[in-house]
mmCIF file of the N, C-alpha and C atoms, coordinates in Angstrom:
data_MODEL
# 
_entry.id   MODEL 
# 
loop_
_atom_site.group_PDB 
_atom_site.id 
_atom_site.type_symbol 
_atom_site.label_atom_id 
_atom_site.label_alt_id 
_atom_site.label_comp_id 
_atom_site.label_asym_id 
_atom_site.label_entity_id 
_atom_site.label_seq_id 
_atom_site.pdbx_PDB_ins_code 
_atom_site.Cartn_x 
_atom_site.Cartn_y 
_atom_site.Cartn_z 
_atom_site.occupancy 
_atom_site.B_iso_or_equiv 
_atom_site.pdbx_formal_charge 
_atom_site.auth_seq_id 
_atom_site.auth_comp_id 
_atom_site.auth_asym_id 
_atom_site.auth_atom_id 
_atom_site.pdbx_PDB_model_num 
ATOM 1   N N  . MET A 1 1  ? -6.764  -3.687  -19.136 1.00 0.00 ? 1  MET A N  1 
ATOM 2   C CA . MET A 1 1  ? -7.215  -2.327  -19.668 1.00 0.00 ? 1  MET A CA 1 
ATOM 3   C C  . MET A 1 1  ? -5.960  -1.871  -20.426 1.00 0.00 ? 1  MET A C  1 
ATOM 4   N N  . ARG A 1 2  ? -6.228  -0.850  -21.295 1.00 0.00 ? 2  ARG A N  1 
ATOM 5   C CA . ARG A 1 2  ? -5.452  -0.283  -21.948 1.00 0.00 ? 2  ARG A CA 1 
ATOM 6   C C  . ARG A 1 2  ? -5.410  1.223   -21.932 1.00 0.00 ? 2  ARG A C  1 
ATOM 7   N N  . LEU A 1 3  ? -4.206  2.116   -22.055 1.00 0.00 ? 3  LEU A N  1 
ATOM 8   C CA . LEU A 1 3  ? -3.782  3.201   -21.681 1.00 0.00 ? 3  LEU A CA 1 
ATOM 9   C C  . LEU A 1 3  ? -3.453  3.621   -23.584 1.00 0.00 ? 3  LEU A C  1 
ATOM 10  N N  . ILE A 1 4  ? -4.213  4.841   -23.486 1.00 0.00 ? 4  ILE A N  1 
ATOM 11  C CA . ILE A 1 4  ? -4.096  5.496   -24.890 1.00 0.00 ? 4  ILE A CA 1 
ATOM 12  C C  . ILE A 1 4  ? -3.406  6.904   -24.675 1.00 0.00 ? 4  ILE A C  1 
ATOM 13  N N  . VAL A 1 5  ? -2.700  7.171   -25.411 1.00 0.00 ? 5  VAL A N  1 
ATOM 14  C CA . VAL A 1 5  ? -2.183  8.719   -25.416 1.00 0.00 ? 5  VAL A CA 1 
ATOM 15  C C  . VAL A 1 5  ? -2.593  9.481   -26.588 1.00 0.00 ? 5  VAL A C  1 
ATOM 16  N N  . ASP A 1 6  ? -3.280  10.471  -26.993 1.00 0.00 ? 6  ASP A N  1 
ATOM 17  C CA . ASP A 1 6  ? -3.409  11.473  -27.960 1.00 0.00 ? 6  ASP A CA 1 
ATOM 18  C C  . ASP A 1 6  ? -1.955  12.448  -27.965 1.00 0.00 ? 6  ASP A C  1 
ATOM 19  N N  . LEU A 1 7  ? -1.196  11.997  -28.623 1.00 0.00 ? 7  LEU A N  1 
ATOM 20  C CA . LEU A 1 7  ? -0.144  13.110  -28.882 1.00 0.00 ? 7  LEU A CA 1 
ATOM 21  C C  . LEU A 1 7  ? -0.628  14.403  -29.614 1.00 0.00 ? 7  LEU A C  1 
ATOM 22  N N  . ALA A 1 8  ? -2.054  14.553  -29.979 1.00 0.00 ? 8  ALA A N  1 
ATOM 23  C CA . ALA A 1 8  ? -2.143  15.797  -30.597 1.00 0.00 ? 8  ALA A CA 1 
ATOM 24  C C  . ALA A 1 8  ? -2.728  16.626  -29.461 1.00 0.00 ? 8  ALA A C  1 
ATOM 25  N N  . ARG A 1 9  ? -3.032  16.145  -28.309 1.00 0.00 ? 9  ARG A N  1 
ATOM 26  C CA . ARG A 1 9  ? -3.142  16.782  -27.037 1.00 0.00 ? 9  ARG A CA 1 
ATOM 27  C C  . ARG A 1 9  ? -2.454  17.048  -26.174 1.00 0.00 ? 9  ARG A C  1 
ATOM 28  N N  . CYS A 1 10 ? -1.253  15.899  -25.863 1.00 0.00 ? 10 CYS A N  1 
ATOM 29  C CA . CYS A 1 10 ? -0.345  16.164  -25.204 1.00 0.00 ? 10 CYS A CA 1 
ATOM 30  C C  . CYS A 1 10 ? 0.657   17.436  -25.317 1.00 0.00 ? 10 CYS A C  1 
ATOM 31  N N  . ARG A 1 11 ? 1.060   17.921  -24.094 1.00 0.00 ? 11 ARG A N  1 
ATOM 32  C CA . ARG A 1 11 ? 2.076   19.122  -24.379 1.00 0.00 ? 11 ARG A CA 1 
ATOM 33  C C  . ARG A 1 11 ? 3.260   18.777  -23.491 1.00 0.00 ? 11 ARG A C  1 
ATOM 34  N N  . GLY A 1 12 ? 3.363   17.748  -22.859 1.00 0.00 ? 12 GLY A N  1 
ATOM 35  C CA . GLY A 1 12 ? 4.868   17.316  -22.149 1.00 0.00 ? 12 GLY A CA 1 
ATOM 36  C C  . GLY A 1 12 ? 4.779   18.052  -20.949 1.00 0.00 ? 12 GLY A C  1 
ATOM 37  N N  . HIS A 1 13 ? 3.633   17.929  -20.138 1.00 0.00 ? 13 HIS A N  1 
ATOM 38  C CA . HIS A 1 13 ? 3.878   18.413  -19.141 1.00 0.00 ? 13 HIS A CA 1 
ATOM 39  C C  . HIS A 1 13 ? 4.311   17.235  -17.865 1.00 0.00 ? 13 HIS A C  1 
ATOM 40  N N  . ALA A 1 14 ? 4.504   16.229  -18.539 1.00 0.00 ? 14 ALA A N  1 
ATOM 41  C CA . ALA A 1 14 ? 5.228   15.098  -17.749 1.00 0.00 ? 14 ALA A CA 1 
ATOM 42  C C  . ALA A 1 14 ? 4.540   14.699  -16.484 1.00 0.00 ? 14 ALA A C  1 
ATOM 43  N N  . GLN A 1 15 ? 3.300   15.447  -15.961 1.00 0.00 ? 15 GLN A N  1 
ATOM 44  C CA . GLN A 1 15 ? 2.520   14.652  -14.805 1.00 0.00 ? 15 GLN A CA 1 
ATOM 45  C C  . GLN A 1 15 ? 2.459   13.079  -15.001 1.00 0.00 ? 15 GLN A C  1 
ATOM 46  N N  . CYS A 1 16 ? 2.030   13.031  -16.027 1.00 0.00 ? 16 CYS A N  1 
ATOM 47  C CA . CYS A 1 16 ? 1.781   11.626  -16.228 1.00 0.00 ? 16 CYS A CA 1 
ATOM 48  C C  . CYS A 1 16 ? 3.104   10.362  -16.045 1.00 0.00 ? 16 CYS A C  1 
ATOM 49  N N  . VAL A 1 17 ? 4.770   11.158  -16.345 1.00 0.00 ? 17 VAL A N  1 
ATOM 50  C CA . VAL A 1 17 ? 5.533   10.084  -15.679 1.00 0.00 ? 17 VAL A CA 1 
ATOM 51  C C  . VAL A 1 17 ? 5.578   10.183  -14.604 1.00 0.00 ? 17 VAL A C  1 
ATOM 52  N N  . LEU A 1 18 ? 5.635   11.359  -14.041 1.00 0.00 ? 18 LEU A N  1 
ATOM 53  C CA . LEU A 1 18 ? 5.976   11.612  -12.388 1.00 0.00 ? 18 LEU A CA 1 
ATOM 54  C C  . LEU A 1 18 ? 4.802   10.377  -11.254 1.00 0.00 ? 18 LEU A C  1 
ATOM 55  N N  . ALA A 1 19 ? 3.533   10.607  -12.312 1.00 0.00 ? 19 ALA A N  1 
ATOM 56  C CA . ALA A 1 19 ? 2.413   9.528   -11.602 1.00 0.00 ? 19 ALA A CA 1 
ATOM 57  C C  . ALA A 1 19 ? 2.730   8.192   -11.665 1.00 0.00 ? 19 ALA A C  1 
ATOM 58  N N  . ALA A 1 20 ? 3.594   7.867   -13.116 1.00 0.00 ? 20 ALA A N  1 
ATOM 59  C CA . ALA A 1 20 ? 2.943   6.669   -13.642 1.00 0.00 ? 20 ALA A CA 1 
ATOM 60  C C  . ALA A 1 20 ? 4.462   6.311   -14.020 1.00 0.00 ? 20 ALA A C  1 
ATOM 61  N N  . PRO A 1 21 ? 5.401   6.179   -13.268 1.00 0.00 ? 21 PRO A N  1 
ATOM 62  C CA . PRO A 1 21 ? 6.815   5.780   -14.033 1.00 0.00 ? 21 PRO A CA 1 
ATOM 63  C C  . PRO A 1 21 ? 6.624   4.448   -14.574 1.00 0.00 ? 21 PRO A C  1 
ATOM 64  N N  . ASP A 1 22 ? 6.190   2.938   -14.359 1.00 0.00 ? 22 ASP A N  1 
ATOM 65  C CA . ASP A 1 22 ? 6.010   2.211   -14.645 1.00 0.00 ? 22 ASP A CA 1 
ATOM 66  C C  . ASP A 1 22 ? 5.104   2.054   -15.981 1.00 0.00 ? 22 ASP A C  1 
ATOM 67  N N  . VAL A 1 23 ? 4.535   3.214   -16.165 1.00 0.00 ? 23 VAL A N  1 
ATOM 68  C CA . VAL A 1 23 ? 3.601   3.102   -17.431 1.00 0.00 ? 23 VAL A CA 1 
ATOM 69  C C  . VAL A 1 23 ? 3.937   3.673   -18.753 1.00 0.00 ? 23 VAL A C  1 
ATOM 70  N N  . VAL A 1 24 ? 4.410   5.071   -18.168 1.00 0.00 ? 24 VAL A N  1 
ATOM 71  C CA . VAL A 1 24 ? 4.754   6.245   -19.495 1.00 0.00 ? 24 VAL A CA 1 
ATOM 72  C C  . VAL A 1 24 ? 5.860   6.666   -19.037 1.00 0.00 ? 24 VAL A C  1 
ATOM 73  N N  . GLU A 1 25 ? 6.415   7.104   -20.262 1.00 0.00 ? 25 GLU A N  1 
ATOM 74  C CA . GLU A 1 25 ? 7.659   7.644   -20.255 1.00 0.00 ? 25 GLU A CA 1 
ATOM 75  C C  . GLU A 1 25 ? 7.829   8.837   -21.318 1.00 0.00 ? 25 GLU A C  1 
ATOM 76  N N  . LEU A 1 26 ? 8.962   10.034  -21.154 1.00 0.00 ? 26 LEU A N  1 
ATOM 77  C CA . LEU A 1 26 ? 8.770   11.051  -22.221 1.00 0.00 ? 26 LEU A CA 1 
ATOM 78  C C  . LEU A 1 26 ? 9.878   10.514  -23.444 1.00 0.00 ? 26 LEU A C  1 
ATOM 79  N N  . SER A 1 27 ? 9.348   10.557  -24.285 1.00 0.00 ? 27 SER A N  1 
ATOM 80  C CA . SER A 1 27 ? 9.584   10.411  -25.606 1.00 0.00 ? 27 SER A CA 1 
ATOM 81  C C  . SER A 1 27 ? 11.073  11.290  -25.938 1.00 0.00 ? 27 SER A C  1 
ATOM 82  N N  . GLU A 1 28 ? 11.749  11.233  -27.092 1.00 0.00 ? 28 GLU A N  1 
ATOM 83  C CA . GLU A 1 28 ? 12.860  12.095  -27.380 1.00 0.00 ? 28 GLU A CA 1 
ATOM 84  C C  . GLU A 1 28 ? 12.384  13.503  -27.723 1.00 0.00 ? 28 GLU A C  1 
ATOM 85  N N  . ASP A 1 29 ? 10.924  13.603  -28.079 1.00 0.00 ? 29 ASP A N  1 
ATOM 86  C CA . ASP A 1 29 ? 10.876  14.575  -28.386 1.00 0.00 ? 29 ASP A CA 1 
ATOM 87  C C  . ASP A 1 29 ? 9.657   15.371  -27.543 1.00 0.00 ? 29 ASP A C  1 
ATOM 88  N N  . GLY A 1 30 ? 9.868   14.899  -26.379 1.00 0.00 ? 30 GLY A N  1 
ATOM 89  C CA . GLY A 1 30 ? 8.870   15.670  -25.237 1.00 0.00 ? 30 GLY A CA 1 
ATOM 90  C C  . GLY A 1 30 ? 7.565   15.139  -24.794 1.00 0.00 ? 30 GLY A C  1 
ATOM 91  N N  . LYS A 1 31 ? 7.044   13.903  -25.719 1.00 0.00 ? 31 LYS A N  1 
ATOM 92  C CA . LYS A 1 31 ? 5.916   13.963  -25.601 1.00 0.00 ? 31 LYS A CA 1 
ATOM 93  C C  . LYS A 1 31 ? 5.228   12.537  -24.831 1.00 0.00 ? 31 LYS A C  1 
ATOM 94  N N  . SER A 1 32 ? 4.456   12.246  -24.238 1.00 0.00 ? 32 SER A N  1 
ATOM 95  C CA . SER A 1 32 ? 4.328   11.137  -23.500 1.00 0.00 ? 32 SER A CA 1 
ATOM 96  C C  . SER A 1 32 ? 4.431   9.751   -24.191 1.00 0.00 ? 32 SER A C  1 
ATOM 97  N N  . ARG A 1 33 ? 4.842   8.678   -24.097 1.00 0.00 ? 33 ARG A N  1 
ATOM 98  C CA . ARG A 1 33 ? 4.948   7.656   -24.614 1.00 0.00 ? 33 ARG A CA 1 
ATOM 99  C C  . ARG A 1 33 ? 4.185   6.472   -23.580 1.00 0.00 ? 33 ARG A C  1 
ATOM 100 N N  . VAL A 1 34 ? 3.180   5.561   -24.072 1.00 0.00 ? 34 VAL A N  1 
ATOM 101 C CA . VAL A 1 34 ? 2.751   4.510   -23.082 1.00 0.00 ? 34 VAL A CA 1 
ATOM 102 C C  . VAL A 1 34 ? 3.864   3.399   -23.286 1.00 0.00 ? 34 VAL A C  1 
ATOM 103 N N  . LEU A 1 35 ? 4.410   2.790   -22.343 1.00 0.00 ? 35 LEU A N  1 
ATOM 104 C CA . LEU A 1 35 ? 5.359   1.727   -22.408 1.00 0.00 ? 35 LEU A CA 1 
ATOM 105 C C  . LEU A 1 35 ? 5.011   0.785   -23.037 1.00 0.00 ? 35 LEU A C  1 
ATOM 106 N N  . ASN A 1 36 ? 3.808   0.320   -22.557 1.00 0.00 ? 36 ASN A N  1 
ATOM 107 C CA . ASN A 1 36 ? 3.075   -0.681  -23.043 1.00 0.00 ? 36 ASN A CA 1 
ATOM 108 C C  . ASN A 1 36 ? 1.179   -0.511  -22.758 1.00 0.00 ? 36 ASN A C  1 
ATOM 109 N N  . GLU A 1 37 ? 0.973   -0.462  -23.778 1.00 0.00 ? 37 GLU A N  1 
ATOM 110 C CA . GLU A 1 37 ? -0.705  0.081   -23.846 1.00 0.00 ? 37 GLU A CA 1 
ATOM 111 C C  . GLU A 1 37 ? -1.295  -0.736  -23.270 1.00 0.00 ? 37 GLU A C  1 
ATOM 112 N N  . LEU A 1 38 ? -1.203  -2.250  -22.971 1.00 0.00 ? 38 LEU A N  1 
ATOM 113 C CA . LEU A 1 38 ? -1.713  -3.177  -22.359 1.00 0.00 ? 38 LEU A CA 1 
ATOM 114 C C  . LEU A 1 38 ? -1.405  -2.932  -21.069 1.00 0.00 ? 38 LEU A C  1 
ATOM 115 N N  . ILE A 1 39 ? -2.079  -2.545  -19.990 1.00 0.00 ? 39 ILE A N  1 
ATOM 116 C CA . ILE A 1 39 ? -1.694  -2.279  -18.690 1.00 0.00 ? 39 ILE A CA 1 
ATOM 117 C C  . ILE A 1 39 ? -1.962  -3.457  -17.921 1.00 0.00 ? 39 ILE A C  1 
ATOM 118 N N  . GLU A 1 40 ? -0.505  -3.905  -16.954 1.00 0.00 ? 40 GLU A N  1 
ATOM 119 C CA . GLU A 1 40 ? -0.819  -4.915  -16.458 1.00 0.00 ? 40 GLU A CA 1 
ATOM 120 C C  . GLU A 1 40 ? -1.867  -4.401  -15.146 1.00 0.00 ? 40 GLU A C  1 
ATOM 121 N N  . PRO A 1 41 ? -2.331  -5.444  -14.494 1.00 0.00 ? 41 PRO A N  1 
ATOM 122 C CA . PRO A 1 41 ? -3.270  -4.870  -13.261 1.00 0.00 ? 41 PRO A CA 1 
ATOM 123 C C  . PRO A 1 41 ? -2.506  -4.313  -12.203 1.00 0.00 ? 41 PRO A C  1 
ATOM 124 N N  . ALA A 1 42 ? -1.026  -4.746  -12.221 1.00 0.00 ? 42 ALA A N  1 
ATOM 125 C CA . ALA A 1 42 ? -0.283  -4.192  -11.133 1.00 0.00 ? 42 ALA A CA 1 
ATOM 126 C C  . ALA A 1 42 ? -0.232  -2.384  -11.182 1.00 0.00 ? 42 ALA A C  1 
ATOM 127 N N  . PHE A 1 43 ? -0.320  -2.314  -12.582 1.00 0.00 ? 43 PHE A N  1 
ATOM 128 C CA . PHE A 1 43 ? 0.028   -0.934  -12.904 1.00 0.00 ? 43 PHE A CA 1 
ATOM 129 C C  . PHE A 1 43 ? -1.397  -0.043  -13.065 1.00 0.00 ? 43 PHE A C  1 
ATOM 130 N N  . ALA A 1 44 ? -2.377  -0.229  -12.986 1.00 0.00 ? 44 ALA A N  1 
ATOM 131 C CA . ALA A 1 44 ? -3.782  -0.146  -13.138 1.00 0.00 ? 44 ALA A CA 1 
ATOM 132 C C  . ALA A 1 44 ? -3.892  1.270   -12.628 1.00 0.00 ? 44 ALA A C  1 
ATOM 133 N N  . ASP A 1 45 ? -3.644  1.449   -10.928 1.00 0.00 ? 45 ASP A N  1 
ATOM 134 C CA . ASP A 1 45 ? -3.782  2.496   -10.440 1.00 0.00 ? 45 ASP A CA 1 
ATOM 135 C C  . ASP A 1 45 ? -2.759  3.744   -10.645 1.00 0.00 ? 45 ASP A C  1 
ATOM 136 N N  . GLN A 1 46 ? -1.474  3.505   -11.427 1.00 0.00 ? 46 GLN A N  1 
ATOM 137 C CA . GLN A 1 46 ? -0.780  4.388   -11.818 1.00 0.00 ? 46 GLN A CA 1 
ATOM 138 C C  . GLN A 1 46 ? -1.286  4.538   -13.201 1.00 0.00 ? 46 GLN A C  1 
ATOM 139 N N  . ALA A 1 47 ? -1.746  3.923   -14.057 1.00 0.00 ? 47 ALA A N  1 
ATOM 140 C CA . ALA A 1 47 ? -2.613  4.334   -15.540 1.00 0.00 ? 47 ALA A CA 1 
ATOM 141 C C  . ALA A 1 47 ? -3.526  5.224   -15.073 1.00 0.00 ? 47 ALA A C  1 
ATOM 142 N N  . ARG A 1 48 ? -4.279  5.026   -14.067 1.00 0.00 ? 48 ARG A N  1 
ATOM 143 C CA . ARG A 1 48 ? -5.553  5.877   -13.874 1.00 0.00 ? 48 ARG A CA 1 
ATOM 144 C C  . ARG A 1 48 ? -4.982  7.183   -13.519 1.00 0.00 ? 48 ARG A C  1 
ATOM 145 N N  . THR A 1 49 ? -4.187  7.160   -12.405 1.00 0.00 ? 49 THR A N  1 
ATOM 146 C CA . THR A 1 49 ? -3.539  8.617   -11.948 1.00 0.00 ? 49 THR A CA 1 
ATOM 147 C C  . THR A 1 49 ? -3.385  9.393   -12.949 1.00 0.00 ? 49 THR A C  1 
ATOM 148 N N  . ALA A 1 50 ? -2.339  8.869   -14.064 1.00 0.00 ? 50 ALA A N  1 
ATOM 149 C CA . ALA A 1 50 ? -1.600  9.376   -15.137 1.00 0.00 ? 50 ALA A CA 1 
ATOM 150 C C  . ALA A 1 50 ? -3.299  10.086  -15.800 1.00 0.00 ? 50 ALA A C  1 
ATOM 151 N N  . GLU A 1 51 ? -3.983  9.223   -16.187 1.00 0.00 ? 51 GLU A N  1 
ATOM 152 C CA . GLU A 1 51 ? -5.306  9.822   -17.025 1.00 0.00 ? 51 GLU A CA 1 
ATOM 153 C C  . GLU A 1 51 ? -5.957  10.774  -16.153 1.00 0.00 ? 51 GLU A C  1 
ATOM 154 N N  . LEU A 1 52 ? -5.896  10.816  -14.909 1.00 0.00 ? 52 LEU A N  1 
ATOM 155 C CA . LEU A 1 52 ? -6.440  12.155  -14.013 1.00 0.00 ? 52 LEU A CA 1 
ATOM 156 C C  . LEU A 1 52 ? -5.783  13.357  -13.902 1.00 0.00 ? 52 LEU A C  1 
ATOM 157 N N  . LEU A 1 53 ? -4.391  12.824  -13.670 1.00 0.00 ? 53 LEU A N  1 
ATOM 158 C CA . LEU A 1 53 ? -3.110  14.252  -13.741 1.00 0.00 ? 53 LEU A CA 1 
ATOM 159 C C  . LEU A 1 53 ? -3.421  14.897  -14.848 1.00 0.00 ? 53 LEU A C  1 
ATOM 160 N N  . CYS A 1 54 ? -3.519  14.375  -15.931 1.00 0.00 ? 54 CYS A N  1 
ATOM 161 C CA . CYS A 1 54 ? -2.999  15.012  -17.234 1.00 0.00 ? 54 CYS A CA 1 
ATOM 162 C C  . CYS A 1 54 ? -3.668  16.306  -17.549 1.00 0.00 ? 54 CYS A C  1 
ATOM 163 N N  . PRO A 1 55 ? -3.287  17.434  -17.419 1.00 0.00 ? 55 PRO A N  1 
ATOM 164 C CA . PRO A 1 55 ? -4.118  19.009  -17.594 1.00 0.00 ? 55 PRO A CA 1 
ATOM 165 C C  . PRO A 1 55 ? -4.386  18.920  -18.985 1.00 0.00 ? 55 PRO A C  1 
ATOM 166 N N  . GLU A 1 56 ? -4.027  18.292  -19.804 1.00 0.00 ? 56 GLU A N  1 
ATOM 167 C CA . GLU A 1 56 ? -4.500  18.314  -21.322 1.00 0.00 ? 56 GLU A CA 1 
ATOM 168 C C  . GLU A 1 56 ? -5.794  17.416  -21.421 1.00 0.00 ? 56 GLU A C  1 
ATOM 169 N N  . GLU A 1 57 ? -6.084  16.270  -20.984 1.00 0.00 ? 57 GLU A N  1 
ATOM 170 C CA . GLU A 1 57 ? -6.553  15.021  -20.543 1.00 0.00 ? 57 GLU A CA 1 
ATOM 171 C C  . GLU A 1 57 ? -6.177  14.550  -21.828 1.00 0.00 ? 57 GLU A C  1 
ATOM 172 N N  . ALA A 1 58 ? -5.028  14.129  -22.165 1.00 0.00 ? 58 ALA A N  1 
ATOM 173 C CA . ALA A 1 58 ? -4.873  13.497  -23.545 1.00 0.00 ? 58 ALA A CA 1 
ATOM 174 C C  . ALA A 1 58 ? -4.362  11.959  -23.448 1.00 0.00 ? 58 ALA A C  1 
ATOM 175 N N  . PHE A 1 59 ? -5.090  11.476  -22.082 1.00 0.00 ? 59 PHE A N  1 
ATOM 176 C CA . PHE A 1 59 ? -5.157  9.653   -22.050 1.00 0.00 ? 59 PHE A CA 1 
ATOM 177 C C  . PHE A 1 59 ? -6.624  9.287   -22.251 1.00 0.00 ? 59 PHE A C  1 
ATOM 178 N N  . THR A 1 60 ? -6.513  8.223   -22.768 1.00 0.00 ? 60 THR A N  1 
ATOM 179 C CA . THR A 1 60 ? -8.041  7.477   -22.597 1.00 0.00 ? 60 THR A CA 1 
ATOM 180 C C  . THR A 1 60 ? -7.847  6.038   -22.118 1.00 0.00 ? 60 THR A C  1 
ATOM 181 N N  . ILE A 1 61 ? -8.731  5.735   -21.048 1.00 0.00 ? 61 ILE A N  1 
ATOM 182 C CA . ILE A 1 61 ? -8.380  4.498   -20.593 1.00 0.00 ? 61 ILE A CA 1 
ATOM 183 C C  . ILE A 1 61 ? -9.506  3.576   -20.968 1.00 0.00 ? 61 ILE A C  1 
ATOM 184 N N  . VAL A 1 62 ? -9.181  2.640   -21.325 1.00 0.00 ? 62 VAL A N  1 
ATOM 185 C CA . VAL A 1 62 ? -9.910  1.269   -22.348 1.00 0.00 ? 62 VAL A CA 1 
ATOM 186 C C  . VAL A 1 62 ? -9.937  0.089   -21.325 1.00 0.00 ? 62 VAL A C  1 
ATOM 187 N N  . ASP A 1 63 ? -11.316 -0.271  -20.941 1.00 0.00 ? 63 ASP A N  1 
ATOM 188 C CA . ASP A 1 63 ? -11.447 -0.943  -20.223 1.00 0.00 ? 63 ASP A CA 1 
ATOM 189 C C  . ASP A 1 63 ? -11.777 -2.144  -20.725 1.00 0.00 ? 63 ASP A C  1 
ATOM 190 N N  . ASP A 1 64 ? -11.196 -3.249  -21.036 1.00 0.00 ? 64 ASP A N  1 
ATOM 191 C CA . ASP A 1 64 ? -12.044 -4.053  -22.434 1.00 0.00 ? 64 ASP A CA 1 
ATOM 192 C C  . ASP A 1 64 ? -12.332 -4.760  -21.741 1.00 0.00 ? 64 ASP A C  1 
ATOM 193 N N  . ASP A 1 65 ? -12.190 -5.291  -20.359 1.00 0.00 ? 65 ASP A N  1 
ATOM 194 C CA . ASP A 1 65 ? -12.557 -6.479  -19.860 1.00 0.00 ? 65 ASP A CA 1 
ATOM 195 C C  . ASP A 1 65 ? -14.234 -6.526  -19.053 1.00 0.00 ? 65 ASP A C  1 
ATOM 196 N N  . LEU A 1 66 ? -14.612 -4.868  -19.133 1.00 0.00 ? 66 LEU A N  1 
ATOM 197 C CA . LEU A 1 66 ? -15.870 -4.562  -18.347 1.00 0.00 ? 66 LEU A CA 1 
ATOM 198 C C  . LEU A 1 66 ? -17.121 -5.127  -19.389 1.00 0.00 ? 66 LEU A C  1 
ATOM 199 N N  . PRO A 1 67 ? -17.303 -4.871  -20.326 1.00 0.00 ? 67 PRO A N  1 
ATOM 200 C CA . PRO A 1 67 ? -18.412 -5.295  -21.013 1.00 0.00 ? 67 PRO A CA 1 
ATOM 201 C C  . PRO A 1 67 ? -18.646 -6.412  -21.412 1.00 0.00 ? 67 PRO A C  1 
ATOM 202 N N  . GLN A 1 68 ? -17.715 -7.323  -21.340 1.00 0.00 ? 68 GLN A N  1 
ATOM 203 C CA . GLN A 1 68 ? -18.072 -8.661  -21.615 1.00 0.00 ? 68 GLN A CA 1 
ATOM 204 C C  . GLN A 1 68 ? -18.089 -9.400  -20.580 1.00 0.00 ? 68 GLN A C  1 
ATOM 205 N N  . PRO A 1 69 ? -18.986 -10.659 -20.402 1.00 0.00 ? 69 PRO A N  1 
ATOM 206 C CA . PRO A 1 69 ? -19.377 -11.170 -19.066 1.00 0.00 ? 69 PRO A CA 1 
ATOM 207 C C  . PRO A 1 69 ? -18.162 -12.174 -19.092 1.00 0.00 ? 69 PRO A C  1 
ATOM 208 N N  . HIS A 1 70 ? -17.270 -12.529 -18.039 1.00 0.00 ? 70 HIS A N  1 
ATOM 209 C CA . HIS A 1 70 ? -16.144 -13.005 -17.639 1.00 0.00 ? 70 HIS A CA 1 
ATOM 210 C C  . HIS A 1 70 ? -16.310 -14.471 -18.402 1.00 0.00 ? 70 HIS A C  1 
ATOM 211 N N  . HIS A 1 71 ? -17.477 -15.311 -18.337 1.00 0.00 ? 71 HIS A N  1 
ATOM 212 C CA . HIS A 1 71 ? -17.487 -16.605 -18.411 1.00 0.00 ? 71 HIS A CA 1 
ATOM 213 C C  . HIS A 1 71 ? -17.483 -16.916 -20.076 1.00 0.00 ? 71 HIS A C  1 
ATOM 214 N N  . HIS A 1 72 ? -17.411 -16.098 -20.692 1.00 0.00 ? 72 HIS A N  1 
ATOM 215 C CA . HIS A 1 72 ? -17.545 -16.240 -22.420 1.00 0.00 ? 72 HIS A CA 1 
ATOM 216 C C  . HIS A 1 72 ? -15.975 -16.362 -22.582 1.00 0.00 ? 72 HIS A C  1 
ATOM 217 N N  . HIS A 1 73 ? -15.590 -17.022 -23.556 1.00 0.00 ? 73 HIS A N  1 
ATOM 218 C CA . HIS A 1 73 ? -14.254 -17.017 -23.980 1.00 0.00 ? 73 HIS A CA 1 
ATOM 219 C C  . HIS A 1 73 ? -13.922 -15.886 -24.714 1.00 0.00 ? 73 HIS A C  1 
ATOM 220 N N  . HIS A 1 74 ? -12.449 -15.533 -25.078 1.00 0.00 ? 74 HIS A N  1 
ATOM 221 C CA . HIS A 1 74 ? -11.892 -14.862 -25.479 1.00 0.00 ? 74 HIS A CA 1 
ATOM 222 C C  . HIS A 1 74 ? -11.573 -15.173 -26.621 1.00 0.00 ? 74 HIS A C  1 
ATOM 223 N N  . GLY A 1 75 ? -12.145 -14.673 -27.610 1.00 0.00 ? 75 GLY A N  1 
ATOM 224 C CA . GLY A 1 75 ? -11.635 -14.796 -28.933 1.00 0.00 ? 75 GLY A CA 1 
ATOM 225 C C  . GLY A 1 75 ? -10.307 -14.282 -29.381 1.00 0.00 ? 75 GLY A C  1 
ATOM 226 N N  . PRO A 1 76 ? -9.494  -14.417 -30.736 1.00 0.00 ? 76 PRO A N  1 
ATOM 227 C CA . PRO A 1 76 ? -8.414  -13.991 -31.138 1.00 0.00 ? 76 PRO A CA 1 
ATOM 228 C C  . PRO A 1 76 ? -8.702  -12.456 -31.045 1.00 0.00 ? 76 PRO A C  1 
# 
């Protein structure tokens, strides 16, 4: 899964940083920054919580692995 932040929506509430310290940080300009857009499975819950808690709904979660059946090979 991937976590994407829309900086046009972000207002620097930092709810995401409190909810997901392993996933999101505040950048120098006070906006949220996703540390690694590709979220490790261990941090998936944090990413989902950050997306839920954001007052501005600035986050989008992309579940890359849902649409394709698992037995197909993954291309480049």
